[in-house]
C-alpha positions as CSV (number, residue, x, y, z in Angstrom):
1,X,17.8,18.4,-16.6
2,X,14.7,19.8,-15.0
3,X,14.5,21.5,-11.7
4,X,11.4,20.9,-9.5
5,X,9.9,24.6,-8.9
6,X,8.9,23.3,-5.6
7,X,12.6,22.7,-4.7
8,X,13.2,26.4,-5.3
9,X,10.2,27.2,-2.9
10,X,11.9,24.6,-0.3
11,X,15.1,26.3,-0.7
12,X,13.5,29.8,-0.2
13,X,11.8,28.7,2.7
14,X,15.3,27.6,4.2
15,X,16.6,30.8,3.5
16,X,13.9,32.7,5.1
17,X,14.3,30.5,8.3
18,X,17.9,31.6,8.1
19,X,17.3,35.1,7.9
20,X,14.2,35.3,10.1
21,X,13.9,32.1,12.3
22,X,10.8,32.0,14.5
23,X,11.7,32.7,18.2
24,X,9.8,32.7,21.3
25,X,6.0,33.1,21.0
26,X,6.3,32.9,17.3
27,X,8.0,29.6,17.5
28,X,5.3,28.3,19.4
29,X,2.6,29.5,17.0
30,X,4.8,28.0,14.1
31,X,4.9,24.8,15.7
32,X,1.4,24.6,16.7
33,X,0.3,25.5,12.9
34,X,2.8,23.0,11.7
35,X,1.2,20.2,13.8
36,X,-2.4,21.0,12.5
37,X,-0.8,21.2,8.9
38,X,0.6,17.8,9.3
39,X,-2.5,16.3,10.7
40,X,-4.5,17.8,7.8
41,X,-2.2,16.7,5.3
42,X,-2.5,13.0,6.2
43,X,-6.2,13.3,6.6
44,X,-6.3,14.5,2.9
45,X,-4.0,11.3,2.0
46,X,-6.5,9.2,3.6
47,X,-9.6,10.7,1.9
48,X,-7.8,10.5,-1.6
49,X,-6.7,6.9,-1.4
50,X,-9.6,4.7,-3.0
51,X,-9.8,1.6,-1.0
52,X,-11.5,-0.1,-3.9
53,X,-8.3,0.7,-6.2
54,X,-6.1,-0.7,-3.4
55,X,-7.8,-3.8,-3.3
56,X,-7.8,-4.3,-6.9
57,X,-4.0,-3.8,-7.0
58,X,-3.6,-6.6,-4.6
59,X,-3.9,-8.7,-7.5
60,X,-0.5,-7.8,-8.7
61,X,0.9,-8.8,-5.3
62,X,4.5,-9.8,-6.6
63,X,5.0,-6.4,-7.8
64,X,3.8,-4.6,-4.7
65,X,6.2,-7.0,-2.6
66,X,9.0,-6.1,-4.6
67,X,8.7,-2.5,-4.3
68,X,8.0,-2.7,-0.4
69,X,11.2,-5.2,-0.3
70,X,13.2,-2.6,-2.0
71,X,11.8,0.4,0.1
72,X,12.1,-0.9,3.5
73,X,14.4,-3.8,3.3
74,X,17.1,-3.1,0.7
75,X,17.2,0.8,1.2
76,X,17.5,0.6,4.9
77,X,20.3,-2.2,4.6
78,X,22.2,0.3,2.5
79,X,21.7,3.1,4.9
80,X,23.1,0.9,7.6
81,X,26.2,0.3,5.6
82,X,26.9,4.0,5.1
83,X,27.7,3.5,8.9
84,X,31.3,2.9,7.8
85,X,31.6,6.3,6.5
86,X,31.3,7.8,10.0
87,X,33.4,10.2,10.9
88,X,35.6,10.4,7.6
89,X,33.0,11.3,5.0
90,X,29.9,11.9,7.0
91,X,29.2,13.4,10.6
92,X,27.0,11.5,13.0
93,X,23.9,14.0,12.4
94,X,24.3,13.4,8.5
95,X,24.5,9.8,8.9
96,X,21.3,9.8,10.9
97,X,19.5,11.9,8.5
98,X,20.7,9.6,5.5
99,X,19.7,6.6,7.6
100,X,16.2,8.1,8.0
101,X,16.0,9.0,4.4
102,X,16.3,5.1,3.7
103,X,13.3,4.7,5.8
104,X,11.0,6.7,4.2
105,X,8.3,5.4,2.0
106,X,8.2,5.7,-1.9
107,X,6.7,8.7,-3.7
108,X,3.4,8.4,-5.7
109,X,3.1,11.5,-8.0
110,X,6.5,11.2,-9.5
111,X,6.5,7.5,-9.6
112,X,3.1,7.6,-11.6
113,X,4.4,10.6,-13.8
114,X,7.8,8.5,-14.8
115,X,6.1,5.3,-15.3
116,X,3.6,6.9,-17.8
117,X,6.4,8.8,-19.8
118,X,8.6,5.5,-20.1
119,X,5.4,3.6,-21.2
120,X,5.3,1.4,-18.0
121,X,2.2,-0.2,-15.9
122,X,0.8,3.1,-14.7
123,X,-1.8,1.3,-12.7
124,X,0.8,-0.7,-10.9
125,X,2.8,2.5,-10.1
126,X,-0.4,4.1,-8.5
127,X,-1.0,0.9,-6.3
128,X,2.7,0.6,-5.4
129,X,3.1,4.2,-4.3
130,X,-0.1,4.2,-2.3
131,X,0.8,0.8,-0.5
132,X,4.1,2.3,0.2
133,X,2.8,5.4,1.7
134,X,0.1,3.5,3.7
135,X,2.6,0.9,5.2
136,X,5.2,3.8,5.8
137,X,3.0,5.4,8.2
138,X,3.5,2.5,10.5
139,X,6.7,0.9,9.1
140,X,8.9,4.0,9.1
141,X,8.6,4.9,12.9
142,X,9.1,1.3,13.8
143,X,12.2,1.2,11.8
144,X,13.3,4.4,13.3
145,X,12.9,3.1,16.7
146,X,14.9,0.0,15.9
147,X,17.7,1.4,14.0
148,X,18.0,5.2,15.4
149,X,17.1,4.5,18.8
150,X,17.6,6.9,21.2
151,X,20.3,8.5,18.9
152,X,17.6,9.6,16.6
153,X,17.2,13.1,17.7
154,X,15.1,12.4,21.0
155,X,13.1,9.5,19.3
156,X,11.4,7.6,22.3
157,X,8.0,6.0,22.7
158,X,6.4,9.3,23.1
159,X,7.3,10.1,19.5
160,X,5.7,7.0,18.3
161,X,2.6,7.9,20.2
162,X,2.6,11.4,18.2
163,X,3.3,9.6,15.2
164,X,-0.2,7.7,15.6
165,X,-1.9,10.9,16.9
166,X,-0.7,13.1,14.1
167,X,-0.4,10.8,11.0
168,X,-2.2,7.6,11.7
169,X,-5.3,8.7,13.3
170,X,-6.1,11.5,10.6
171,X,-5.2,9.1,7.6
172,X,-7.9,6.5,9.3
173,X,-10.2,9.3,9.7
174,X,-9.8,10.6,6.1
175,X,-10.4,6.9,4.9
176,X,-13.6,6.7,7.1
177,X,-15.0,10.1,5.8
178,X,-13.9,9.4,2.2
179,X,-17.7,8.5,1.2
180,X,-18.7,11.8,2.0
181,X,-15.6,13.9,1.4
182,X,-13.9,11.9,-1.3
183,X,-16.0,13.9,-4.2
184,X,-15.1,17.1,-2.8
185,X,-11.2,16.1,-2.5
186,X,-11.4,15.1,-6.3
187,X,-13.2,18.2,-7.4
188,X,-10.9,20.6,-5.7
189,X,-7.6,18.5,-6.3
190,X,-5.7,21.3,-7.7
191,X,-6.4,23.7,-4.8
192,X,-5.9,21.1,-2.3
193,X,-2.5,20.3,-4.0
194,X,-1.4,23.9,-3.0
195,X,-2.6,23.4,0.7
196,X,-0.3,20.1,0.6
197,X,2.5,21.9,-0.5
198,X,2.0,25.0,1.6
199,X,1.8,22.4,4.8
200,X,5.3,20.9,3.9
201,X,6.7,24.4,3.6
202,X,5.4,25.4,6.9
203,X,6.8,22.4,8.4
204,X,10.4,23.2,6.7
205,X,10.3,26.6,8.2
206,X,9.6,25.5,11.7
207,X,12.2,22.8,11.5
208,X,15.0,24.8,10.1
209,X,13.9,27.8,12.4
210,X,14.6,25.5,15.3
211,X,18.1,24.7,14.0
212,X,18.9,28.0,13.3
213,X,18.3,29.2,17.0
214,X,20.2,26.3,18.2
215,X,23.2,27.2,15.9
216,X,23.5,23.6,14.8
217,X,24.0,24.6,11.1
218,X,27.6,25.7,12.1
219,X,28.5,22.0,12.3
220,X,27.9,21.5,8.6
221,X,30.8,22.6,6.2
222,X,30.6,22.9,2.3
223,X,33.0,19.7,2.2
224,X,30.6,17.6,4.4
225,X,27.8,18.7,2.0
226,X,29.6,17.8,-0.9
227,X,30.5,14.5,0.5
228,X,26.7,13.9,1.3
229,X,25.6,14.5,-2.3
230,X,28.4,12.1,-3.6
231,X,27.1,9.4,-1.2
232,X,23.4,9.8,-2.1
233,X,24.3,9.7,-6.0
234,X,26.0,6.3,-5.3
235,X,23.0,5.3,-3.1
236,X,20.6,6.3,-6.1
237,X,22.5,4.6,-8.6
238,X,22.7,1.3,-6.7
239,X,19.0,1.3,-6.3
240,X,18.3,2.1,-9.9
241,X,20.2,-0.8,-11.0
242,X,19.0,-3.2,-8.3
243,X,15.4,-2.4,-9.2
244,X,15.8,-2.7,-13.0
245,X,18.1,-5.8,-13.0
246,X,16.6,-7.5,-10.0
247,X,13.2,-7.3,-11.6
248,X,14.5,-8.8,-14.9
249,X,15.8,-11.6,-12.8
250,X,12.3,-12.0,-11.3
251,X,11.0,-12.1,-14.9
252,X,8.6,-9.1,-14.5
253,X,7.6,-7.8,-18.1
254,X,9.3,-4.6,-19.3
255,X,6.0,-2.3,-18.4
256,X,6.3,-4.0,-14.6
257,X,10.0,-3.4,-14.4
258,X,9.6,0.3,-15.4
259,X,7.0,0.7,-12.3
260,X,9.3,-1.3,-10.0
261,X,12.3,0.9,-11.0
262,X,10.5,4.1,-10.5
263,X,8.6,3.0,-7.5
264,X,11.3,1.0,-5.6
265,X,14.1,3.7,-5.9
266,X,12.6,6.8,-4.8
267,X,11.8,8.4,-1.5
268,X,8.8,10.7,-0.5
269,X,9.6,14.2,0.5
270,X,6.0,14.8,1.2
271,X,5.8,11.9,3.7
272,X,9.2,12.4,5.2
273,X,9.4,15.8,6.1
274,X,6.1,15.5,8.6
275,X,7.4,12.4,9.9
276,X,10.9,14.0,10.6
277,X,9.5,17.0,12.3
278,X,7.6,14.5,14.9
279,X,10.5,11.8,15.2
280,X,13.4,14.5,15.7
281,X,11.8,17.5,16.9
282,X,14.4,20.5,17.2
283,X,17.0,18.3,15.5
284,X,14.7,18.0,12.5
285,X,16.5,20.3,10.3
286,X,19.8,18.3,9.8
287,X,17.5,15.2,9.6
288,X,15.7,16.4,6.5
289,X,18.7,17.9,4.6
290,X,19.5,14.5,3.1
291,X,16.1,13.9,2.2
292,X,15.7,17.3,0.4
293,X,18.8,16.9,-1.5
294,X,18.0,13.3,-2.4
295,X,14.6,14.3,-3.8
296,X,15.9,16.6,-6.3
297,X,18.6,14.3,-7.3
298,X,16.2,11.6,-7.9
299,X,13.8,13.7,-10.0
300,X,16.5,15.0,-12.1
301,X,17.9,11.5,-12.8
302,X,14.7,9.7,-13.2
303,X,13.5,12.4,-15.6
304,X,16.3,11.5,-17.7
305,X,15.7,7.6,-17.5
306,X,11.9,7.9,-18.3
307,X,12.6,10.0,-21.5
308,X,15.1,7.3,-22.7
309,X,12.8,4.4,-21.9
310,X,10.3,6.0,-23.8
311,X,12.2,5.5,-26.8
312,X,13.1,1.8,-26.2
313,X,11.9,-0.5,-29.0
314,X,8.7,-2.1,-27.7
315,X,7.7,-5.5,-28.8
316,X,4.1,-5.7,-30.4
317,X,2.3,-9.0,-30.4
318,X,0.0,-7.7,-33.2
319,X,2.6,-6.9,-35.6
320,X,4.6,-10.0,-35.0
321,X,2.7,-12.4,-37.4
322,X,2.8,-9.8,-40.3
323,X,6.2,-10.8,-41.9
324,X,4.6,-14.4,-42.2
325,X,1.2,-13.5,-43.3
326,X,2.2,-12.7,-47.2
327,X,3.7,-16.1,-47.8
328,X,0.5,-18.2,-47.9
329,X,-1.1,-15.4,-50.1
330,X,1.9,-15.0,-52.3
331,X,2.4,-18.8,-52.7
332,X,-0.8,-19.4,-54.5
333,X,-0.2,-16.4,-56.9
334,X,2.9,-18.1,-58.2
335,X,1.0,-21.3,-58.7
336,X,-2.2,-19.9,-59.7
337,X,-1.3,-19.3,-63.5
338,X,0.0,-22.9,-63.8
339,X,-3.6,-24.6,-64.1
340,X,-4.9,-21.8,-66.3
341,X,-2.0,-22.1,-68.8
342,X,-1.6,-25.8,-68.7
343,X,-4.9,-26.7,-70.6
344,X,-4.2,-23.6,-73.2
345,X,-1.6,-25.5,-75.6
346,X,-4.1,-28.6,-75.4
347,X,-7.1,-26.9,-76.6
348,X,-5.7,-26.1,-80.3
349,X,-4.5,-29.8,-80.5
350,X,-8.0,-31.0,-80.1
351,X,-9.5,-28.4,-82.5
352,X,-7.0,-29.5,-85.1
353,X,-7.7,-33.2,-84.7
354,X,-11.4,-32.3,-85.1
355,X,-10.8,-30.3,-88.4
356,X,-8.5,-32.8,-89.9
357,X,-9.8,-34.6,-93.1
358,X,-10.6,-38.0,-92.6
359,X,-9.2,-40.7,-95.0
360,X,-11.7,-41.7,-97.8
């Protein structure tokens, strides 16, 4: 199973925060840089999203509604159901992180990649991931306010204002400036991708440094981490089954079912980490831990599923009539010799009559 190299960088960043956490002035500098990085990150998201492609994708509204329902209704419902596991299986902070995981929007890049490997509807996966990220900027904080409330690590109306200023405003600015900066972003996509990932690493370092300084990691035991992994494995399995067979019950095509499964069962680390740093503040380290574990798990499992889907037999309408095509051609071939051979016996009989001697 593949291991995303970026996950290794995230784990290395967590280790760096554990060994050399930012304190005092360094913590203030890291926090300010993290805030600027988050704003720039969502500015790039806005500059990349093509408004025309998003409007064109609205024509497949049933698929997008299905993905959004899986992401922001079914997932949170399962997260709320996991409340029954506290405190026997999960601690309250881990449960809050798990619940926040279920509120995060879907991925874009990995959903597109896996849909392409499995021979699914790639344009639908692009639009579904983009719509989910766009809706999540507004819906995720609102769901966090309603479901986590005051227990969500200090979530309040002030956090909602920070979300608007740090995430929504830069995103809208990127959309408005896209006619001028969109070409530059497209030409330097690879370089700006490193900027994206570097920004997320900075957010992780800041969040986990604050957690180390406060000593919250002493509240998480290896047994609790193992239990969290088991719960997340069940969560992922349930969503993969629901998205696949639910889309089949709704009579979607095979290509659309693949896009729904990969876009509706995954959660975005790139969108979730910045939101968690704003929503949870100093408690963000435990809040993003379930998301980091789930992210790697979904990549490993979906990579296997995508490869198996790529070997599925696919009905081809062009080849369907081929078995029947030879029948009308072969039928005349068997009958064709009959009219040619029928007169052949008569020809000699006519000649014999003509050459026979007449009676005198």
